[in-house]
N, CA, C and O atoms as a GROMACS GRO file, in nm:
protein
  452
    1MET      N    1   3.126  -6.146  -1.519
    1MET     CA    2   3.056  -6.143  -1.645
    1MET      C    3   3.004  -6.282  -1.682
    1MET      O    4   2.895  -6.294  -1.738
    2PHE      N    5   3.080  -6.386  -1.650
    2PHE     CA    6   3.038  -6.522  -1.682
    2PHE      C    7   2.916  -6.561  -1.600
    2PHE      O    8   2.828  -6.632  -1.650
    3LEU      N    9   2.909  -6.517  -1.476
    3LEU     CA   10   2.795  -6.548  -1.391
    3LEU      C   11   2.668  -6.480  -1.440
    3LEU      O   12   2.558  -6.528  -1.413
    4ARG      N   13   2.683  -6.373  -1.509
    4ARG     CA   14   2.568  -6.300  -1.559
    4ARG      C   15   2.491  -6.382  -1.663
    4ARG      O   16   2.369  -6.370  -1.672
    5PHE      N   17   2.558  -6.464  -1.741
    5PHE     CA   18   2.493  -6.547  -1.842
    5PHE      C   19   2.417  -6.663  -1.780
    5PHE      O   20   2.321  -6.713  -1.839
    6LEU      N   21   2.457  -6.707  -1.662
    6LEU     CA   22   2.393  -6.819  -1.598
    6LEU      C   23   2.274  -6.778  -1.510
    6LEU      O   24   2.200  -6.864  -1.462
    7LYS      N   25   2.258  -6.652  -1.490
    7LYS     CA   26   2.152  -6.604  -1.403
    7LYS      C   27   2.016  -6.622  -1.471
    7LYS      O   28   1.996  -6.581  -1.586
    8LEU      N   29   1.923  -6.684  -1.400
    8LEU     CA   30   1.789  -6.708  -1.455
    8LEU      C   31   1.704  -6.583  -1.436
    8LEU      O   32   1.717  -6.513  -1.336
    9PRO      N   33   1.619  -6.555  -1.532
    9PRO     CA   34   1.532  -6.438  -1.517
    9PRO      C   35   1.426  -6.462  -1.410
    9PRO      O   36   1.378  -6.574  -1.391
   10LYS      N   37   1.390  -6.356  -1.342
   10LYS     CA   38   1.286  -6.367  -1.240
   10LYS      C   39   1.149  -6.373  -1.306
   10LYS      O   40   1.131  -6.323  -1.417
   11TYR      N   41   1.055  -6.433  -1.237
   11TYR     CA   42   0.922  -6.445  -1.291
   11TYR      C   43   0.857  -6.307  -1.299
   11TYR      O   44   0.890  -6.217  -1.222
   12GLN      N   45   0.766  -6.293  -1.393
   12GLN     CA   46   0.694  -6.167  -1.408
   12GLN      C   47   0.558  -6.180  -1.341
   12GLN      O   48   0.486  -6.278  -1.361
   13ARG      N   49   0.526  -6.083  -1.264
   13ARG     CA   50   0.399  -6.087  -1.193
   13ARG      C   51   0.288  -6.034  -1.283
   13ARG      O   52   0.307  -5.938  -1.358
   14TYR      N   53   0.174  -6.096  -1.272
   14TYR     CA   54   0.056  -6.052  -1.346
   14TYR      C   55  -0.016  -5.951  -1.259
   14TYR      O   56  -0.061  -5.982  -1.149
   15GLU      N   57  -0.027  -5.831  -1.310
   15GLU     CA   58  -0.091  -5.725  -1.234
   15GLU      C   59  -0.225  -5.691  -1.298
   15GLU      O   60  -0.231  -5.622  -1.400
   16TYR      N   61  -0.330  -5.741  -1.239
   16TYR     CA   62  -0.465  -5.716  -1.289
   16TYR      C   63  -0.524  -5.599  -1.214
   16TYR      O   64  -0.530  -5.599  -1.091
   17LYS      N   65  -0.566  -5.499  -1.288
   17LYS     CA   66  -0.630  -5.383  -1.227
   17LYS      C   67  -0.776  -5.382  -1.270
   17LYS      O   68  -0.806  -5.347  -1.384
   18PRO      N   69  -0.866  -5.422  -1.180
   18PRO     CA   70  -1.007  -5.429  -1.220
   18PRO      C   71  -1.064  -5.289  -1.243
   18PRO      O   72  -1.028  -5.192  -1.176
   19ARG      N   73  -1.155  -5.283  -1.338
   19ARG     CA   74  -1.224  -5.158  -1.365
   19ARG      C   75  -1.356  -5.156  -1.288
   19ARG      O   76  -1.417  -5.260  -1.264
   20TYR      N   77  -1.397  -5.038  -1.252
   20TYR     CA   78  -1.521  -5.026  -1.176
   20TYR      C   79  -1.639  -5.037  -1.271
   20TYR      O   80  -1.641  -4.973  -1.376
   21TRP      N   81  -1.735  -5.118  -1.235
   21TRP     CA   82  -1.856  -5.138  -1.316
   21TRP      C   83  -1.976  -5.104  -1.231
   21TRP      O   84  -1.993  -5.156  -1.120
   22ASP      N   85  -2.058  -5.017  -1.283
   22ASP     CA   86  -2.176  -4.974  -1.211
   22ASP      C   87  -2.300  -5.024  -1.286
   22ASP      O   88  -2.340  -4.965  -1.386
   23PRO      N   89  -2.362  -5.133  -1.237
   23PRO     CA   90  -2.478  -5.188  -1.308
   23PRO      C   91  -2.597  -5.093  -1.307
   23PRO      O   92  -2.675  -5.093  -1.403
   24GLN      N   93  -2.614  -5.014  -1.203
   24GLN     CA   94  -2.726  -4.920  -1.197
   24GLN      C   95  -2.711  -4.812  -1.305
   24GLN      O   96  -2.808  -4.774  -1.370
   25LYS      N   97  -2.589  -4.763  -1.321
   25LYS     CA   98  -2.564  -4.661  -1.423
   25LYS      C   99  -2.587  -4.718  -1.563
   25LYS      O  100  -2.645  -4.651  -1.648
   26GLU      N  101  -2.542  -4.840  -1.586
   26GLU     CA  102  -2.561  -4.904  -1.715
   26GLU      C  103  -2.709  -4.923  -1.746
   26GLU      O  104  -2.752  -4.900  -1.859
   27GLU      N  105  -2.786  -4.966  -1.647
   27GLU     CA  106  -2.931  -4.985  -1.665
   27GLU      C  107  -2.999  -4.852  -1.692
   27GLU      O  108  -3.090  -4.844  -1.775
   28MET      N  109  -2.957  -4.746  -1.623
   28MET     CA  110  -3.015  -4.615  -1.644
   28MET      C  111  -2.985  -4.565  -1.786
   28MET      O  112  -3.074  -4.511  -1.852
   29GLU      N  113  -2.862  -4.582  -1.833
   29GLU     CA  114  -2.826  -4.541  -1.969
   29GLU      C  115  -2.907  -4.619  -2.073
   29GLU      O  116  -2.946  -4.564  -2.176
   30LYS      N  117  -2.930  -4.746  -2.047
   30LYS     CA  118  -3.011  -4.828  -2.137
   30LYS      C  119  -3.155  -4.775  -2.144
   30LYS      O  120  -3.213  -4.766  -2.252
   31ARG      N  121  -3.212  -4.742  -2.029
   31ARG     CA  122  -3.349  -4.689  -2.026
   31ARG      C  123  -3.357  -4.553  -2.095
   31ARG      O  124  -3.453  -4.526  -2.166
   32VAL      N  125  -3.256  -4.467  -2.074
   32VAL     CA  126  -3.254  -4.335  -2.139
   32VAL      C  127  -3.248  -4.353  -2.291
   32VAL      O  128  -3.316  -4.281  -2.364
   33GLN      N  129  -3.167  -4.447  -2.339
   33GLN     CA  130  -3.157  -4.473  -2.482
   33GLN      C  131  -3.289  -4.522  -2.539
   33GLN      O  132  -3.328  -4.483  -2.649
   34GLN      N  133  -3.358  -4.609  -2.464
   34GLN     CA  134  -3.489  -4.657  -2.509
   34GLN      C  135  -3.589  -4.543  -2.520
   34GLN      O  136  -3.668  -4.538  -2.614
   35ILE      N  137  -3.586  -4.452  -2.424
   35ILE     CA  138  -3.677  -4.337  -2.427
   35ILE      C  139  -3.645  -4.248  -2.546
   35ILE      O  140  -3.736  -4.201  -2.615
   36LYS      N  141  -3.518  -4.223  -2.571
   36LYS     CA  142  -3.479  -4.141  -2.686
   36LYS      C  143  -3.522  -4.208  -2.817
   36LYS      O  144  -3.570  -4.140  -2.908
   37ASP      N  145  -3.507  -4.339  -2.826
   37ASP     CA  146  -3.549  -4.411  -2.946
   37ASP      C  147  -3.699  -4.398  -2.967
   37ASP      O  148  -3.744  -4.380  -3.080
   38ARG      N  149  -3.777  -4.407  -2.860
   38ARG     CA  150  -3.923  -4.394  -2.872
   38ARG      C  151  -3.962  -4.253  -2.917
   38ARG      O  152  -4.055  -4.236  -2.995
   39GLN      N  153  -3.890  -4.152  -2.866
   39GLN     CA  154  -3.919  -4.014  -2.903
   39GLN      C  155  -3.884  -3.989  -3.050
   39GLN      O  156  -3.950  -3.910  -3.117
   40ASN      N  157  -3.781  -4.055  -3.099
   40ASN     CA  158  -3.740  -4.037  -3.238
   40ASN      C  159  -3.817  -4.127  -3.333
   40ASN      O  160  -3.791  -4.125  -3.454
   41GLY      N  161  -3.910  -4.205  -3.283
   41GLY     CA  162  -3.991  -4.290  -3.368
   41GLY      C  163  -3.935  -4.428  -3.387
   41GLY      O  164  -3.989  -4.506  -3.466
   42VAL      N  165  -3.829  -4.463  -3.318
   42VAL     CA  166  -3.772  -4.596  -3.328
   42VAL      C  167  -3.827  -4.677  -3.211
   42VAL      O  168  -3.799  -4.647  -3.095
   43SER      N  169  -3.903  -4.778  -3.242
   43SER     CA  170  -3.959  -4.862  -3.137
   43SER      C  171  -3.910  -5.005  -3.155
   43SER      O  172  -3.845  -5.038  -3.254
   44ALA      N  173  -3.944  -5.086  -3.060
   44ALA     CA  174  -3.905  -5.227  -3.067
   44ALA      C  175  -3.969  -5.294  -3.187
   44ALA      O  176  -3.909  -5.383  -3.249
   45GLU      N  177  -4.092  -5.252  -3.220
   45GLU     CA  178  -4.161  -5.313  -3.334
   45GLU      C  179  -4.090  -5.279  -3.465
   45GLU      O  180  -4.077  -5.364  -3.553
   46SER      N  181  -4.044  -5.154  -3.476
   46SER     CA  182  -3.975  -5.116  -3.600
   46SER      C  183  -3.841  -5.188  -3.614
   46SER      O  184  -3.799  -5.221  -3.725
   47VAL      N  185  -3.776  -5.212  -3.502
   47VAL     CA  186  -3.650  -5.287  -3.507
   47VAL      C  187  -3.677  -5.431  -3.550
   47VAL      O  188  -3.605  -5.486  -3.633
   48ARG      N  189  -3.782  -5.491  -3.492
   48ARG     CA  190  -3.817  -5.628  -3.532
   48ARG      C  191  -3.855  -5.634  -3.680
   48ARG      O  192  -3.819  -5.729  -3.749
   49ALA      N  193  -3.928  -5.533  -3.727
   49ALA     CA  194  -3.968  -5.530  -3.867
   49ALA      C  195  -3.846  -5.518  -3.958
   49ALA      O  196  -3.841  -5.579  -4.065
   50ARG      N  197  -3.749  -5.439  -3.916
   50ARG     CA  198  -3.627  -5.424  -3.996
   50ARG      C  199  -3.551  -5.555  -4.004
   50ARG      O  200  -3.500  -5.591  -4.110
   51PHE      N  201  -3.544  -5.628  -3.893
   51PHE     CA  202  -3.479  -5.759  -3.895
   51PHE      C  203  -3.554  -5.856  -3.984
   51PHE      O  204  -3.494  -5.931  -4.060
   52ALA      N  205  -3.688  -5.855  -3.975
   52ALA     CA  206  -3.769  -5.948  -4.051
   52ALA      C  207  -3.766  -5.917  -4.200
   52ALA      O  208  -3.778  -6.008  -4.282
   53SER      N  209  -3.751  -5.790  -4.238
   53SER     CA  210  -3.753  -5.753  -4.379
   53SER      C  211  -3.623  -5.788  -4.450
   53SER      O  212  -3.614  -5.775  -4.572
   54GLY      N  213  -3.526  -5.829  -4.377
   54GLY     CA  214  -3.400  -5.869  -4.440
   54GLY      C  215  -3.299  -5.757  -4.448
   54GLY      O  216  -3.206  -5.764  -4.528
   55GLY      N  217  -3.316  -5.654  -4.367
   55GLY     CA  218  -3.221  -5.543  -4.368
   55GLY      C  219  -3.080  -5.589  -4.334
   55GLY      O  220  -2.982  -5.542  -4.391
   56ILE      N  221  -3.070  -5.680  -4.241
   56ILE     CA  222  -2.940  -5.732  -4.202
   56ILE      C  223  -2.883  -5.815  -4.317
   56ILE      O  224  -2.764  -5.806  -4.348
   57ARG      N  225  -2.966  -5.896  -4.378
   57ARG     CA  226  -2.920  -5.983  -4.486
   57ARG      C  227  -2.867  -5.899  -4.602
   57ARG      O  228  -2.763  -5.932  -4.660
   58ARG      N  229  -2.938  -5.791  -4.636
   58ARG     CA  230  -2.891  -5.705  -4.745
   58ARG      C  231  -2.757  -5.642  -4.710
   58ARG      O  232  -2.674  -5.621  -4.798
   59GLY      N  233  -2.737  -5.611  -4.584
   59GLY     CA  234  -2.608  -5.555  -4.542
   59GLY      C  235  -2.496  -5.654  -4.563
   59GLY      O  236  -2.387  -5.616  -4.605
   60PHE      N  237  -2.522  -5.782  -4.533
   60PHE     CA  238  -2.418  -5.883  -4.553
   60PHE      C  239  -2.390  -5.905  -4.701
   60PHE      O  240  -2.275  -5.927  -4.740
   61GLU      N  241  -2.494  -5.897  -4.785
   61GLU     CA  242  -2.473  -5.913  -4.928
   61GLU      C  243  -2.388  -5.799  -4.982
   61GLU      O  244  -2.304  -5.820  -5.070
   62ALA      N  245  -2.409  -5.679  -4.931
   62ALA     CA  246  -2.331  -5.565  -4.976
   62ALA      C  247  -2.185  -5.582  -4.938
   62ALA      O  248  -2.096  -5.548  -5.016
   63THR      N  249  -2.159  -5.634  -4.819
   63THR     CA  250  -2.020  -5.655  -4.780
   63THR      C  251  -1.957  -5.765  -4.863
   63THR      O  252  -1.837  -5.761  -4.889
   64GLY      N  253  -2.037  -5.864  -4.907
   64GLY     CA  254  -1.983  -5.968  -4.995
   64GLY      C  255  -1.941  -5.910  -5.129
   64GLY      O  256  -1.838  -5.947  -5.183
   65HIS      N  257  -2.022  -5.818  -5.182
   65HIS     CA  258  -1.987  -5.751  -5.308
   65HIS      C  259  -1.860  -5.668  -5.290
   65HIS      O  260  -1.773  -5.668  -5.378
   66ARG      N  261  -1.850  -5.601  -5.179
   66ARG     CA  262  -1.730  -5.520  -5.153
   66ARG      C  263  -1.607  -5.609  -5.139
   66ARG      O  264  -1.498  -5.574  -5.185
   67ARG      N  265  -1.625  -5.724  -5.076
   67ARG     CA  266  -1.514  -5.818  -5.061
   67ARG      C  267  -1.467  -5.868  -5.197
   67ARG      O  268  -1.347  -5.882  -5.220
   68LYS      N  269  -1.562  -5.894  -5.288
   68LYS     CA  270  -1.525  -5.938  -5.423
   68LYS      C  271  -1.448  -5.829  -5.496
   68LYS      O  272  -1.349  -5.858  -5.564
   69GLN      N  273  -1.492  -5.705  -5.482
   69GLN     CA  274  -1.421  -5.594  -5.546
   69GLN      C  275  -1.279  -5.581  -5.492
   69GLN      O  276  -1.186  -5.557  -5.569
   70GLN      N  277  -1.262  -5.596  -5.361
   70GLN     CA  278  -1.130  -5.586  -5.302
   70GLN      C  279  -1.040  -5.701  -5.349
   70GLN      O  280  -0.922  -5.680  -5.375
   71ALA      N  281  -1.097  -5.821  -5.361
   71ALA     CA  282  -1.019  -5.935  -5.408
   71ALA      C  283  -0.976  -5.914  -5.553
   71ALA      O  284  -0.862  -5.943  -5.588
   72MET      N  285  -1.066  -5.863  -5.637
   72MET     CA  286  -1.030  -5.838  -5.776
   72MET      C  287  -0.922  -5.731  -5.786
   72MET      O  288  -0.831  -5.741  -5.868
   73ARG      N  289  -0.932  -5.629  -5.703
   73ARG     CA  290  -0.832  -5.522  -5.705
   73ARG      C  291  -0.696  -5.574  -5.660
   73ARG      O  292  -0.594  -5.541  -5.721
   74SER      N  293  -0.694  -5.654  -5.554
   74SER     CA  294  -0.566  -5.706  -5.507
   74SER      C  295  -0.505  -5.802  -5.609
   74SER      O  296  -0.383  -5.805  -5.626
   75ASN      N  297  -0.589  -5.881  -5.677
   75ASN     CA  298  -0.538  -5.969  -5.782
   75ASN      C  299  -0.480  -5.888  -5.898
   75ASN      O  300  -0.376  -5.924  -5.952
   76PHE      N  301  -0.546  -5.780  -5.935
   76PHE     CA  302  -0.497  -5.695  -6.042
   76PHE      C  303  -0.362  -5.634  -6.004
   76PHE      O  304  -0.270  -5.631  -6.086
   77ILE      N  305  -0.349  -5.587  -5.882
   77ILE     CA  306  -0.222  -5.528  -5.836
   77ILE      C  307  -0.112  -5.633  -5.837
   77ILE      O  308   0.001  -5.604  -5.877
   78LEU      N  309  -0.144  -5.754  -5.794
   78LEU     CA  310  -0.045  -5.863  -5.794
   78LEU      C  311   0.002  -5.894  -5.935
   78LEU      O  312   0.122  -5.909  -5.957
   79ILE      N  313  -0.089  -5.903  -6.029
   79ILE     CA  314  -0.052  -5.931  -6.168
   79ILE      C  315   0.032  -5.817  -6.224
   79ILE      O  316   0.129  -5.841  -6.296
   80ALA      N  317  -0.004  -5.693  -6.192
   80ALA     CA  318   0.073  -5.578  -6.240
   80ALA      C  319   0.215  -5.580  -6.184
   80ALA      O  320   0.310  -5.549  -6.257
   81VAL      N  321   0.231  -5.614  -6.058
   81VAL     CA  322   0.365  -5.620  -5.998
   81VAL      C  323   0.447  -5.731  -6.062
   81VAL      O  324   0.565  -5.712  -6.090
   82ILE      N  325   0.386  -5.847  -6.085
   82ILE     CA  326   0.458  -5.958  -6.149
   82ILE      C  327   0.502  -5.919  -6.289
   82ILE      O  328   0.616  -5.945  -6.328
   83LEU      N  329   0.413  -5.857  -6.366
   83LEU     CA  330   0.449  -5.814  -6.502
   83LEU      C  331   0.560  -5.709  -6.499
   83LEU      O  332   0.650  -5.713  -6.583
   84ALA      N  333   0.555  -5.617  -6.405
   84ALA     CA  334   0.660  -5.515  -6.394
   84ALA      C  335   0.794  -5.580  -6.360
   84ALA      O  336   0.897  -5.541  -6.415
   85LEU      N  337   0.794  -5.677  -6.270
   85LEU     CA  338   0.919  -5.745  -6.236
   85LEU      C  339   0.973  -5.825  -6.353
   85LEU      O  340   1.094  -5.827  -6.376
   86LEU      N  341   0.885  -5.892  -6.428
   86LEU     CA  342   0.930  -5.967  -6.545
   86LEU      C  343   0.989  -5.873  -6.650
   86LEU      O  344   1.092  -5.903  -6.710
   87PHE      N  345   0.924  -5.759  -6.673
   87PHE     CA  346   0.976  -5.661  -6.768
   87PHE      C  347   1.111  -5.608  -6.722
   87PHE      O  348   1.203  -5.593  -6.803
   88LEU      N  349   1.124  -5.579  -6.595
   88LEU     CA  350   1.251  -5.529  -6.541
   88LEU      C  351   1.361  -5.633  -6.557
   88LEU      O  352   1.473  -5.600  -6.593
   89ALA      N  353   1.330  -5.760  -6.528
   89ALA     CA  354   1.429  -5.866  -6.544
   89ALA      C  355   1.470  -5.882  -6.691
   89ALA      O  356   1.588  -5.899  -6.721
   90TYR      N  357   1.373  -5.875  -6.781
   90TYR     CA  358   1.401  -5.885  -6.924
   90TYR      C  359   1.494  -5.773  -6.970
   90TYR      O  360   1.591  -5.796  -7.042
   91MET      N  361   1.462  -5.651  -6.927
   91MET     CA  362   1.545  -5.536  -6.967
   91MET      C  363   1.686  -5.546  -6.908
   91MET      O  364   1.784  -5.515  -6.977
   92LEU      N  365   1.697  -5.588  -6.784
   92LEU     CA  366   1.829  -5.601  -6.723
   92LEU      C  367   1.912  -5.708  -6.794
   92LEU      O  368   2.032  -5.691  -6.816
   93LEU      N  369   1.848  -5.818  -6.829
   93LEU     CA  370   1.920  -5.924  -6.900
   93LEU      C  371   1.962  -5.879  -7.039
   93LEU      O  372   2.071  -5.913  -7.084
   94ASN      N  373   1.878  -5.805  -7.108
   94ASN     CA  374   1.912  -5.758  -7.242
   94ASN      C  375   2.022  -5.652  -7.238
   94ASN      O  376   2.106  -5.648  -7.328
   95VAL      N  377   2.023  -5.568  -7.138
   95VAL     CA  378   2.120  -5.458  -7.132
   95VAL      C  379   2.251  -5.504  -7.070
   95VAL      O  380   2.358  -5.479  -7.126
   96TYR      N  381   2.245  -5.569  -6.955
   96TYR     CA  382   2.366  -5.596  -6.880
   96TYR      C  383   2.428  -5.733  -6.907
   96TYR      O  384   2.548  -5.749  -6.887
   97LEU      N  385   2.353  -5.831  -6.952
   97LEU     CA  386   2.410  -5.963  -6.977
   97LEU      C  387   2.513  -5.961  -7.090
   97LEU      O  388   2.619  -6.021  -7.074
   98PRO      N  389   2.488  -5.894  -7.203
   98PRO     CA  390   2.593  -5.889  -7.306
   98PRO      C  391   2.720  -5.818  -7.257
   98PRO      O  392   2.831  -5.861  -7.289
   99GLU      N  393   2.704  -5.710  -7.178
   99GLU     CA  394   2.821  -5.642  -7.124
   99GLU      C  395   2.896  -5.732  -7.027
   99GLU      O  396   3.019  -5.735  -7.027
  100PHE      N  397   2.824  -5.805  -6.944
  100PHE     CA  398   2.886  -5.896  -6.848
  100PHE      C  399   2.957  -6.010  -6.921
  100PHE      O  400   3.068  -6.049  -6.883
  101GLU      N  401   2.895  -6.062  -7.025
  101GLU     CA  402   2.956  -6.168  -7.105
  101GLU      C  403   3.083  -6.117  -7.174
  101GLU      O  404   3.184  -6.188  -7.180
  102GLN      N  405   3.076  -5.995  -7.226
  102GLN     CA  406   3.194  -5.935  -7.291
  102GLN      C  407   3.306  -5.914  -7.189
  102GLN      O  408   3.422  -5.937  -7.220
  103MET      N  409   3.272  -5.873  -7.070
  103MET     CA  410   3.372  -5.852  -6.966
  103MET      C  411   3.438  -5.984  -6.928
  103MET      O  412   3.559  -5.988  -6.909
  104LEU      N  413   3.361  -6.092  -6.917
  104LEU     CA  414   3.417  -6.224  -6.885
  104LEU      C  415   3.509  -6.274  -6.997
  104LEU      O  416   3.615  -6.331  -6.970
  105ASN      N  417   3.468  -6.252  -7.121
  105ASN     CA  418   3.551  -6.295  -7.234
  105ASN      C  419   3.682  -6.218  -7.238
  105ASN      O  420   3.785  -6.275  -7.272
  106ASP      N  421   3.680  -6.089  -7.205
  106ASP     CA  422   3.802  -6.009  -7.205
  106ASP      C  423   3.898  -6.056  -7.096
  106ASP      O  424   4.019  -6.057  -7.118
  107LYS      N  425   3.845  -6.094  -6.979
  107LYS     CA  426   3.932  -6.140  -6.870
  107LYS      C  427   3.992  -6.276  -6.900
  107LYS      O  428   4.102  -6.305  -6.853
  108GLN      N  429   3.923  -6.360  -6.977
  108GLN     CA  430   3.973  -6.494  -7.008
  108GLN      C  431   4.062  -6.494  -7.132
  108GLN      O  432   4.112  -6.599  -7.172
  109GLY      N  433   4.081  -6.384  -7.192
  109GLY     CA  434   4.167  -6.377  -7.308
  109GLY      C  435   4.095  -6.403  -7.438
  109GLY      O  436   4.158  -6.444  -7.536
  110GLY      N  437   3.968  -6.382  -7.444
  110GLY     CA  438   3.895  -6.393  -7.567
  110GLY      C  439   3.847  -6.533  -7.600
  110GLY      O  440   3.797  -6.556  -7.710
  111SER      N  441   3.862  -6.628  -7.508
  111SER     CA  442   3.814  -6.765  -7.539
  111SER      C  443   3.664  -6.769  -7.524
  111SER      O  444   3.605  -6.702  -7.439
  112GLU      N  445   3.602  -6.851  -7.608
  112GLU     CA  446   3.457  -6.867  -7.603
  112GLU      C  447   3.419  -6.973  -7.502
  112GLU      O  448   3.500  -7.059  -7.467
  113PHE      N  449   3.298  -6.967  -7.454
  113PHE     CA  450   3.249  -7.066  -7.357
  113PHE      C  451   3.218  -7.194  -7.425
  113PHE      O  452   3.175  -7.290  -7.360
   0.00000   0.00000   0.00000
């Protein structure tokens, strides 16, 4: 049993399992997607126009607004939890502290602190 504590752990081997990648298949899927986009009326020009019109920028502004809302909500929850804990501590001190003080006075023979 003592020798078991002195035994060093064996090294762990890194086992990398490569995934198969087919560049021809990926290129074909890309071309098929481009054809579908053209058939649906989405072209490279419309994508460029969307980027130029600020569509991406408006998306980031919307996420900033959402982030502000989440921060305000989390701050509100934090304040509510703190107030609940303070109220709970106040109630416990008002209810149990006099009983605890009375119990201590009874054990000491009625002497005051």
